[in-house]
mmCIF entry with sequence, helices, sheets and N, C-alpha, C, O atoms, coordinates in Angstrom:
data_MODEL
# 
_entry.id   MODEL 
# 
_entity.id                         1 
_entity.type                       polymer 
_entity.pdbx_number_of_molecules   1 
# 
_entity_poly.entity_id                      1 
_entity_poly.type                           'polypeptide(L)' 
_entity_poly.nstd_linkage                   no 
_entity_poly.nstd_monomer                   no 
_entity_poly.pdbx_seq_one_letter_code       MGMGESQPVKQCASTGNRSALIACLQPNRRVEVEVDGSGVVK 
_entity_poly.pdbx_seq_one_letter_code_can   MGMGESQPVKQCASTGNRSALIACLQPNRRVEVEVDGSGVVK 
_entity_poly.pdbx_strand_id                 A 
# 
loop_
_entity_poly_seq.entity_id 
_entity_poly_seq.num 
_entity_poly_seq.mon_id 
_entity_poly_seq.hetero 
1 1  MET n 
1 2  GLY n 
1 3  MET n 
1 4  GLY n 
1 5  GLU n 
1 6  SER n 
1 7  GLN n 
1 8  PRO n 
1 9  VAL n 
1 10 LYS n 
1 11 GLN n 
1 12 CYS n 
1 13 ALA n 
1 14 SER n 
1 15 THR n 
1 16 GLY n 
1 17 ASN n 
1 18 ARG n 
1 19 SER n 
1 20 ALA n 
1 21 LEU n 
1 22 ILE n 
1 23 ALA n 
1 24 CYS n 
1 25 LEU n 
1 26 GLN n 
1 27 PRO n 
1 28 ASN n 
1 29 ARG n 
1 30 ARG n 
1 31 VAL n 
1 32 GLU n 
1 33 VAL n 
1 34 GLU n 
1 35 VAL n 
1 36 ASP n 
1 37 GLY n 
1 38 SER n 
1 39 GLY n 
1 40 VAL n 
1 41 VAL n 
1 42 LYS n 
# 
_struct_asym.id          A 
_struct_asym.entity_id   1 
# 
loop_
_struct_conf.conf_type_id 
_struct_conf.id 
_struct_conf.pdbx_PDB_helix_id 
_struct_conf.beg_label_comp_id 
_struct_conf.beg_label_asym_id 
_struct_conf.beg_label_seq_id 
_struct_conf.pdbx_beg_PDB_ins_code 
_struct_conf.end_label_comp_id 
_struct_conf.end_label_asym_id 
_struct_conf.end_label_seq_id 
_struct_conf.pdbx_end_PDB_ins_code 
_struct_conf.beg_auth_comp_id 
_struct_conf.beg_auth_asym_id 
_struct_conf.beg_auth_seq_id 
_struct_conf.end_auth_comp_id 
_struct_conf.end_auth_asym_id 
_struct_conf.end_auth_seq_id 
_struct_conf.pdbx_PDB_helix_class 
_struct_conf.details 
_struct_conf.pdbx_PDB_helix_length 
HELX_P HELX_P1 AA1 ARG A 18 ? LEU A 25 ? ARG A 18 LEU A 25 1 ? 8 
HELX_P HELX_P2 AA2 GLN A 26 ? ASN A 28 ? GLN A 26 ASN A 28 5 ? 3 
# 
_struct_conf_type.id          HELX_P 
_struct_conf_type.criteria    ? 
_struct_conf_type.reference   ? 
# 
loop_
_atom_site.group_PDB 
_atom_site.id 
_atom_site.type_symbol 
_atom_site.label_atom_id 
_atom_site.label_alt_id 
_atom_site.label_comp_id 
_atom_site.label_asym_id 
_atom_site.label_entity_id 
_atom_site.label_seq_id 
_atom_site.pdbx_PDB_ins_code 
_atom_site.Cartn_x 
_atom_site.Cartn_y 
_atom_site.Cartn_z 
_atom_site.occupancy 
_atom_site.B_iso_or_equiv 
_atom_site.pdbx_formal_charge 
_atom_site.auth_seq_id 
_atom_site.auth_comp_id 
_atom_site.auth_asym_id 
_atom_site.auth_atom_id 
_atom_site.pdbx_PDB_model_num 
ATOM 1   N N  . MET A 1 1  ? 62.800 119.218 83.020 1.00 0.00 ? 1  MET A N  1 
ATOM 2   C CA . MET A 1 1  ? 63.423 117.987 83.451 1.00 0.00 ? 1  MET A CA 1 
ATOM 3   C C  . MET A 1 1  ? 64.921 118.248 83.558 1.00 0.00 ? 1  MET A C  1 
ATOM 4   O O  . MET A 1 1  ? 65.530 118.738 82.608 1.00 0.00 ? 1  MET A O  1 
ATOM 5   N N  . GLY A 1 2  ? 65.502 117.937 84.666 1.00 0.00 ? 2  GLY A N  1 
ATOM 6   C CA . GLY A 1 2  ? 66.941 118.087 84.829 1.00 0.00 ? 2  GLY A CA 1 
ATOM 7   C C  . GLY A 1 2  ? 67.681 116.993 84.084 1.00 0.00 ? 2  GLY A C  1 
ATOM 8   O O  . GLY A 1 2  ? 67.310 115.823 84.176 1.00 0.00 ? 2  GLY A O  1 
ATOM 9   N N  . MET A 1 3  ? 68.719 117.351 83.349 1.00 0.00 ? 3  MET A N  1 
ATOM 10  C CA . MET A 1 3  ? 69.447 116.380 82.536 1.00 0.00 ? 3  MET A CA 1 
ATOM 11  C C  . MET A 1 3  ? 70.912 116.243 82.918 1.00 0.00 ? 3  MET A C  1 
ATOM 12  O O  . MET A 1 3  ? 71.620 115.419 82.340 1.00 0.00 ? 3  MET A O  1 
ATOM 13  N N  . GLY A 1 4  ? 71.382 117.027 83.875 1.00 0.00 ? 4  GLY A N  1 
ATOM 14  C CA . GLY A 1 4  ? 72.807 117.073 84.194 1.00 0.00 ? 4  GLY A CA 1 
ATOM 15  C C  . GLY A 1 4  ? 73.441 115.738 84.526 1.00 0.00 ? 4  GLY A C  1 
ATOM 16  O O  . GLY A 1 4  ? 74.462 115.380 83.939 1.00 0.00 ? 4  GLY A O  1 
ATOM 17  N N  . GLU A 1 5  ? 72.862 114.994 85.452 1.00 0.00 ? 5  GLU A N  1 
ATOM 18  C CA . GLU A 1 5  ? 73.462 113.732 85.862 1.00 0.00 ? 5  GLU A CA 1 
ATOM 19  C C  . GLU A 1 5  ? 73.134 112.593 84.902 1.00 0.00 ? 5  GLU A C  1 
ATOM 20  O O  . GLU A 1 5  ? 73.989 111.747 84.644 1.00 0.00 ? 5  GLU A O  1 
ATOM 21  N N  . SER A 1 6  ? 71.928 112.554 84.373 1.00 0.00 ? 6  SER A N  1 
ATOM 22  C CA . SER A 1 6  ? 71.534 111.424 83.530 1.00 0.00 ? 6  SER A CA 1 
ATOM 23  C C  . SER A 1 6  ? 72.044 111.539 82.100 1.00 0.00 ? 6  SER A C  1 
ATOM 24  O O  . SER A 1 6  ? 72.282 110.517 81.456 1.00 0.00 ? 6  SER A O  1 
ATOM 25  N N  . GLN A 1 7  ? 72.218 112.751 81.585 1.00 0.00 ? 7  GLN A N  1 
ATOM 26  C CA . GLN A 1 7  ? 72.677 112.956 80.214 1.00 0.00 ? 7  GLN A CA 1 
ATOM 27  C C  . GLN A 1 7  ? 73.686 114.105 80.182 1.00 0.00 ? 7  GLN A C  1 
ATOM 28  O O  . GLN A 1 7  ? 73.376 115.188 79.684 1.00 0.00 ? 7  GLN A O  1 
ATOM 29  N N  . PRO A 1 8  ? 74.881 113.879 80.706 1.00 0.00 ? 8  PRO A N  1 
ATOM 30  C CA . PRO A 1 8  ? 75.864 114.966 80.766 1.00 0.00 ? 8  PRO A CA 1 
ATOM 31  C C  . PRO A 1 8  ? 76.334 115.405 79.387 1.00 0.00 ? 8  PRO A C  1 
ATOM 32  O O  . PRO A 1 8  ? 76.468 114.588 78.477 1.00 0.00 ? 8  PRO A O  1 
ATOM 33  N N  . VAL A 1 9  ? 76.581 116.695 79.243 1.00 0.00 ? 9  VAL A N  1 
ATOM 34  C CA . VAL A 1 9  ? 77.140 117.256 78.018 1.00 0.00 ? 9  VAL A CA 1 
ATOM 35  C C  . VAL A 1 9  ? 78.644 117.022 78.009 1.00 0.00 ? 9  VAL A C  1 
ATOM 36  O O  . VAL A 1 9  ? 79.244 116.771 76.964 1.00 0.00 ? 9  VAL A O  1 
ATOM 37  N N  . LYS A 1 10 ? 79.233 117.110 79.183 1.00 0.00 ? 10 LYS A N  1 
ATOM 38  C CA . LYS A 1 10 ? 80.688 117.026 79.299 1.00 0.00 ? 10 LYS A CA 1 
ATOM 39  C C  . LYS A 1 10 ? 81.062 116.125 80.465 1.00 0.00 ? 10 LYS A C  1 
ATOM 40  O O  . LYS A 1 10 ? 80.474 116.232 81.541 1.00 0.00 ? 10 LYS A O  1 
ATOM 41  N N  . GLN A 1 11 ? 82.034 115.239 80.266 1.00 0.00 ? 11 GLN A N  1 
ATOM 42  C CA . GLN A 1 11 ? 82.550 114.380 81.332 1.00 0.00 ? 11 GLN A CA 1 
ATOM 43  C C  . GLN A 1 11 ? 83.767 115.056 81.945 1.00 0.00 ? 11 GLN A C  1 
ATOM 44  O O  . GLN A 1 11 ? 84.611 115.588 81.224 1.00 0.00 ? 11 GLN A O  1 
ATOM 45  N N  . CYS A 1 12 ? 83.864 115.041 83.265 1.00 0.00 ? 12 CYS A N  1 
ATOM 46  C CA . CYS A 1 12 ? 84.964 115.705 83.960 1.00 0.00 ? 12 CYS A CA 1 
ATOM 47  C C  . CYS A 1 12 ? 85.627 114.734 84.927 1.00 0.00 ? 12 CYS A C  1 
ATOM 48  O O  . CYS A 1 12 ? 84.960 113.929 85.579 1.00 0.00 ? 12 CYS A O  1 
ATOM 49  N N  . ALA A 1 13 ? 86.935 114.823 85.006 1.00 0.00 ? 13 ALA A N  1 
ATOM 50  C CA . ALA A 1 13 ? 87.675 114.043 85.998 1.00 0.00 ? 13 ALA A CA 1 
ATOM 51  C C  . ALA A 1 13 ? 87.478 114.690 87.362 1.00 0.00 ? 13 ALA A C  1 
ATOM 52  O O  . ALA A 1 13 ? 87.451 115.915 87.476 1.00 0.00 ? 13 ALA A O  1 
ATOM 53  N N  . SER A 1 14 ? 87.341 113.878 88.377 1.00 0.00 ? 14 SER A N  1 
ATOM 54  C CA . SER A 1 14 ? 87.128 114.436 89.714 1.00 0.00 ? 14 SER A CA 1 
ATOM 55  C C  . SER A 1 14 ? 88.446 114.836 90.377 1.00 0.00 ? 14 SER A C  1 
ATOM 56  O O  . SER A 1 14 ? 88.450 115.294 91.520 1.00 0.00 ? 14 SER A O  1 
ATOM 57  N N  . THR A 1 15 ? 89.545 114.669 89.678 1.00 0.00 ? 15 THR A N  1 
ATOM 58  C CA . THR A 1 15 ? 90.832 115.096 90.225 1.00 0.00 ? 15 THR A CA 1 
ATOM 59  C C  . THR A 1 15 ? 91.068 116.563 89.894 1.00 0.00 ? 15 THR A C  1 
ATOM 60  O O  . THR A 1 15 ? 90.462 117.103 88.969 1.00 0.00 ? 15 THR A O  1 
ATOM 61  N N  . GLY A 1 16 ? 91.938 117.197 90.642 1.00 0.00 ? 16 GLY A N  1 
ATOM 62  C CA . GLY A 1 16 ? 92.229 118.610 90.415 1.00 0.00 ? 16 GLY A CA 1 
ATOM 63  C C  . GLY A 1 16 ? 91.582 119.464 91.476 1.00 0.00 ? 16 GLY A C  1 
ATOM 64  O O  . GLY A 1 16 ? 91.017 118.964 92.449 1.00 0.00 ? 16 GLY A O  1 
ATOM 65  N N  . ASN A 1 17 ? 91.675 120.768 91.270 1.00 0.00 ? 17 ASN A N  1 
ATOM 66  C CA . ASN A 1 17 ? 91.125 121.664 92.292 1.00 0.00 ? 17 ASN A CA 1 
ATOM 67  C C  . ASN A 1 17 ? 89.631 121.887 92.094 1.00 0.00 ? 17 ASN A C  1 
ATOM 68  O O  . ASN A 1 17 ? 89.086 121.620 91.023 1.00 0.00 ? 17 ASN A O  1 
ATOM 69  N N  . ARG A 1 18 ? 88.993 122.370 93.122 1.00 0.00 ? 18 ARG A N  1 
ATOM 70  C CA . ARG A 1 18 ? 87.534 122.534 93.142 1.00 0.00 ? 18 ARG A CA 1 
ATOM 71  C C  . ARG A 1 18 ? 87.043 123.510 92.074 1.00 0.00 ? 18 ARG A C  1 
ATOM 72  O O  . ARG A 1 18 ? 86.044 123.243 91.407 1.00 0.00 ? 18 ARG A O  1 
ATOM 73  N N  . SER A 1 19 ? 87.731 124.629 91.907 1.00 0.00 ? 19 SER A N  1 
ATOM 74  C CA . SER A 1 19 ? 87.273 125.631 90.937 1.00 0.00 ? 19 SER A CA 1 
ATOM 75  C C  . SER A 1 19 ? 87.351 125.095 89.503 1.00 0.00 ? 19 SER A C  1 
ATOM 76  O O  . SER A 1 19 ? 86.501 125.421 88.674 1.00 0.00 ? 19 SER A O  1 
ATOM 77  N N  . ALA A 1 20 ? 88.359 124.281 89.210 1.00 0.00 ? 20 ALA A N  1 
ATOM 78  C CA . ALA A 1 20 ? 88.463 123.685 87.873 1.00 0.00 ? 20 ALA A CA 1 
ATOM 79  C C  . ALA A 1 20 ? 87.337 122.685 87.641 1.00 0.00 ? 20 ALA A C  1 
ATOM 80  O O  . ALA A 1 20 ? 86.791 122.615 86.540 1.00 0.00 ? 20 ALA A O  1 
ATOM 81  N N  . LEU A 1 21 ? 86.984 121.912 88.664 1.00 0.00 ? 21 LEU A N  1 
ATOM 82  C CA . LEU A 1 21 ? 85.888 120.952 88.542 1.00 0.00 ? 21 LEU A CA 1 
ATOM 83  C C  . LEU A 1 21 ? 84.561 121.672 88.346 1.00 0.00 ? 21 LEU A C  1 
ATOM 84  O O  . LEU A 1 21 ? 83.753 121.256 87.516 1.00 0.00 ? 21 LEU A O  1 
ATOM 85  N N  . ILE A 1 22 ? 84.325 122.739 89.092 1.00 0.00 ? 22 ILE A N  1 
ATOM 86  C CA . ILE A 1 22 ? 83.086 123.511 88.951 1.00 0.00 ? 22 ILE A CA 1 
ATOM 87  C C  . ILE A 1 22 ? 82.985 124.091 87.539 1.00 0.00 ? 22 ILE A C  1 
ATOM 88  O O  . ILE A 1 22 ? 81.917 124.044 86.929 1.00 0.00 ? 22 ILE A O  1 
ATOM 89  N N  . ALA A 1 23 ? 84.074 124.630 87.020 1.00 0.00 ? 23 ALA A N  1 
ATOM 90  C CA . ALA A 1 23 ? 84.073 125.190 85.668 1.00 0.00 ? 23 ALA A CA 1 
ATOM 91  C C  . ALA A 1 23 ? 83.826 124.108 84.631 1.00 0.00 ? 23 ALA A C  1 
ATOM 92  O O  . ALA A 1 23 ? 83.125 124.343 83.646 1.00 0.00 ? 23 ALA A O  1 
ATOM 93  N N  . CYS A 1 24 ? 84.390 122.932 84.839 1.00 0.00 ? 24 CYS A N  1 
ATOM 94  C CA . CYS A 1 24 ? 84.205 121.833 83.896 1.00 0.00 ? 24 CYS A CA 1 
ATOM 95  C C  . CYS A 1 24 ? 82.758 121.343 83.884 1.00 0.00 ? 24 CYS A C  1 
ATOM 96  O O  . CYS A 1 24 ? 82.223 121.019 82.825 1.00 0.00 ? 24 CYS A O  1 
ATOM 97  N N  . LEU A 1 25 ? 82.132 121.289 85.041 1.00 0.00 ? 25 LEU A N  1 
ATOM 98  C CA . LEU A 1 25 ? 80.763 120.770 85.150 1.00 0.00 ? 25 LEU A CA 1 
ATOM 99  C C  . LEU A 1 25 ? 79.687 121.780 84.772 1.00 0.00 ? 25 LEU A C  1 
ATOM 100 O O  . LEU A 1 25 ? 78.517 121.417 84.651 1.00 0.00 ? 25 LEU A O  1 
ATOM 101 N N  . GLN A 1 26 ? 80.062 123.030 84.586 1.00 0.00 ? 26 GLN A N  1 
ATOM 102 C CA . GLN A 1 26 ? 79.078 124.083 84.323 1.00 0.00 ? 26 GLN A CA 1 
ATOM 103 C C  . GLN A 1 26 ? 78.152 123.781 83.129 1.00 0.00 ? 26 GLN A C  1 
ATOM 104 O O  . GLN A 1 26 ? 76.952 124.031 83.243 1.00 0.00 ? 26 GLN A O  1 
ATOM 105 N N  . PRO A 1 27 ? 78.643 123.261 81.995 1.00 0.00 ? 27 PRO A N  1 
ATOM 106 C CA . PRO A 1 27 ? 77.722 122.973 80.881 1.00 0.00 ? 27 PRO A CA 1 
ATOM 107 C C  . PRO A 1 27 ? 76.664 121.920 81.216 1.00 0.00 ? 27 PRO A C  1 
ATOM 108 O O  . PRO A 1 27 ? 75.634 121.855 80.544 1.00 0.00 ? 27 PRO A O  1 
ATOM 109 N N  . ASN A 1 28 ? 76.895 121.099 82.236 1.00 0.00 ? 28 ASN A N  1 
ATOM 110 C CA . ASN A 1 28 ? 75.931 120.067 82.613 1.00 0.00 ? 28 ASN A CA 1 
ATOM 111 C C  . ASN A 1 28 ? 74.783 120.606 83.456 1.00 0.00 ? 28 ASN A C  1 
ATOM 112 O O  . ASN A 1 28 ? 73.798 119.898 83.672 1.00 0.00 ? 28 ASN A O  1 
ATOM 113 N N  . ARG A 1 29 ? 74.886 121.833 83.934 1.00 0.00 ? 29 ARG A N  1 
ATOM 114 C CA . ARG A 1 29 ? 73.812 122.426 84.737 1.00 0.00 ? 29 ARG A CA 1 
ATOM 115 C C  . ARG A 1 29 ? 72.802 123.064 83.802 1.00 0.00 ? 29 ARG A C  1 
ATOM 116 O O  . ARG A 1 29 ? 72.955 124.216 83.396 1.00 0.00 ? 29 ARG A O  1 
ATOM 117 N N  . ARG A 1 30 ? 71.785 122.320 83.470 1.00 0.00 ? 30 ARG A N  1 
ATOM 118 C CA . ARG A 1 30 ? 70.795 122.822 82.532 1.00 0.00 ? 30 ARG A CA 1 
ATOM 119 C C  . ARG A 1 30 ? 69.471 122.090 82.747 1.00 0.00 ? 30 ARG A C  1 
ATOM 120 O O  . ARG A 1 30 ? 69.420 121.053 83.409 1.00 0.00 ? 30 ARG A O  1 
ATOM 121 N N  . VAL A 1 31 ? 68.440 122.628 82.198 1.00 0.00 ? 31 VAL A N  1 
ATOM 122 C CA . VAL A 1 31 ? 67.143 121.961 82.143 1.00 0.00 ? 31 VAL A CA 1 
ATOM 123 C C  . VAL A 1 31 ? 66.677 121.999 80.699 1.00 0.00 ? 31 VAL A C  1 
ATOM 124 O O  . VAL A 1 31 ? 67.017 122.911 79.945 1.00 0.00 ? 31 VAL A O  1 
ATOM 125 N N  . GLU A 1 32 ? 65.908 121.016 80.334 1.00 0.00 ? 32 GLU A N  1 
ATOM 126 C CA . GLU A 1 32 ? 65.297 121.011 79.009 1.00 0.00 ? 32 GLU A CA 1 
ATOM 127 C C  . GLU A 1 32 ? 63.798 121.074 79.209 1.00 0.00 ? 32 GLU A C  1 
ATOM 128 O O  . GLU A 1 32 ? 63.232 120.326 80.005 1.00 0.00 ? 32 GLU A O  1 
ATOM 129 N N  . VAL A 1 33 ? 63.162 121.975 78.479 1.00 0.00 ? 33 VAL A N  1 
ATOM 130 C CA . VAL A 1 33 ? 61.717 122.197 78.594 1.00 0.00 ? 33 VAL A CA 1 
ATOM 131 C C  . VAL A 1 33 ? 61.068 121.793 77.285 1.00 0.00 ? 33 VAL A C  1 
ATOM 132 O O  . VAL A 1 33 ? 61.474 122.241 76.213 1.00 0.00 ? 33 VAL A O  1 
ATOM 133 N N  . GLU A 1 34 ? 60.066 120.950 77.381 1.00 0.00 ? 34 GLU A N  1 
ATOM 134 C CA . GLU A 1 34 ? 59.316 120.509 76.199 1.00 0.00 ? 34 GLU A CA 1 
ATOM 135 C C  . GLU A 1 34 ? 57.930 121.130 76.241 1.00 0.00 ? 34 GLU A C  1 
ATOM 136 O O  . GLU A 1 34 ? 57.207 120.974 77.224 1.00 0.00 ? 34 GLU A O  1 
ATOM 137 N N  . VAL A 1 35 ? 57.560 121.825 75.191 1.00 0.00 ? 35 VAL A N  1 
ATOM 138 C CA . VAL A 1 35 ? 56.244 122.471 75.100 1.00 0.00 ? 35 VAL A CA 1 
ATOM 139 C C  . VAL A 1 35 ? 55.491 121.817 73.957 1.00 0.00 ? 35 VAL A C  1 
ATOM 140 O O  . VAL A 1 35 ? 55.969 121.768 72.823 1.00 0.00 ? 35 VAL A O  1 
ATOM 141 N N  . ASP A 1 36 ? 54.290 121.310 74.277 1.00 0.00 ? 36 ASP A N  1 
ATOM 142 C CA . ASP A 1 36 ? 53.505 120.662 73.223 1.00 0.00 ? 36 ASP A CA 1 
ATOM 143 C C  . ASP A 1 36 ? 52.262 121.452 72.841 1.00 0.00 ? 36 ASP A C  1 
ATOM 144 O O  . ASP A 1 36 ? 51.604 121.106 71.859 1.00 0.00 ? 36 ASP A O  1 
ATOM 145 N N  . GLY A 1 37 ? 51.915 122.505 73.585 1.00 0.00 ? 37 GLY A N  1 
ATOM 146 C CA . GLY A 1 37 ? 50.801 123.373 73.223 1.00 0.00 ? 37 GLY A CA 1 
ATOM 147 C C  . GLY A 1 37 ? 49.431 122.829 73.560 1.00 0.00 ? 37 GLY A C  1 
ATOM 148 O O  . GLY A 1 37 ? 48.431 123.420 73.154 1.00 0.00 ? 37 GLY A O  1 
ATOM 149 N N  . SER A 1 38 ? 49.340 121.719 74.292 1.00 0.00 ? 38 SER A N  1 
ATOM 150 C CA . SER A 1 38 ? 48.028 121.130 74.593 1.00 0.00 ? 38 SER A CA 1 
ATOM 151 C C  . SER A 1 38 ? 47.324 121.850 75.745 1.00 0.00 ? 38 SER A C  1 
ATOM 152 O O  . SER A 1 38 ? 46.110 121.713 75.893 1.00 0.00 ? 38 SER A O  1 
ATOM 153 N N  . GLY A 1 39 ? 48.057 122.614 76.566 1.00 0.00 ? 39 GLY A N  1 
ATOM 154 C CA . GLY A 1 39 ? 47.478 123.294 77.706 1.00 0.00 ? 39 GLY A CA 1 
ATOM 155 C C  . GLY A 1 39 ? 47.403 122.432 78.944 1.00 0.00 ? 39 GLY A C  1 
ATOM 156 O O  . GLY A 1 39 ? 46.944 122.899 79.986 1.00 0.00 ? 39 GLY A O  1 
ATOM 157 N N  . VAL A 1 40 ? 47.842 121.177 78.864 1.00 0.00 ? 40 VAL A N  1 
ATOM 158 C CA . VAL A 1 40 ? 47.841 120.258 79.992 1.00 0.00 ? 40 VAL A CA 1 
ATOM 159 C C  . VAL A 1 40 ? 49.218 120.278 80.637 1.00 0.00 ? 40 VAL A C  1 
ATOM 160 O O  . VAL A 1 40 ? 50.231 120.094 79.962 1.00 0.00 ? 40 VAL A O  1 
ATOM 161 N N  . VAL A 1 41 ? 49.251 120.504 81.951 1.00 0.00 ? 41 VAL A N  1 
ATOM 162 C CA . VAL A 1 41 ? 50.527 120.535 82.674 1.00 0.00 ? 41 VAL A CA 1 
ATOM 163 C C  . VAL A 1 41 ? 50.865 119.103 83.093 1.00 0.00 ? 41 VAL A C  1 
ATOM 164 O O  . VAL A 1 41 ? 50.039 118.402 83.680 1.00 0.00 ? 41 VAL A O  1 
ATOM 165 N N  . LYS A 1 42 ? 52.078 118.689 82.786 1.00 0.00 ? 42 LYS A N  1 
ATOM 166 C CA . LYS A 1 42 ? 52.506 117.321 83.137 1.00 0.00 ? 42 LYS A CA 1 
ATOM 167 C C  . LYS A 1 42 ? 53.332 117.346 84.372 1.00 0.00 ? 42 LYS A C  1 
ATOM 168 O O  . LYS A 1 42 ? 53.788 116.298 84.832 1.00 0.00 ? 42 LYS A O  1 
# 
């Protein structure tokens, strides 16, 4: 499940240069995987 937009780790101002914004948003690019061991794919 992608969590970047709905549950950001870090808030970044949209002002400044593009490379600084990309570096600031990098921690928000992640997925969280939940494994329950039932063998059923959700």
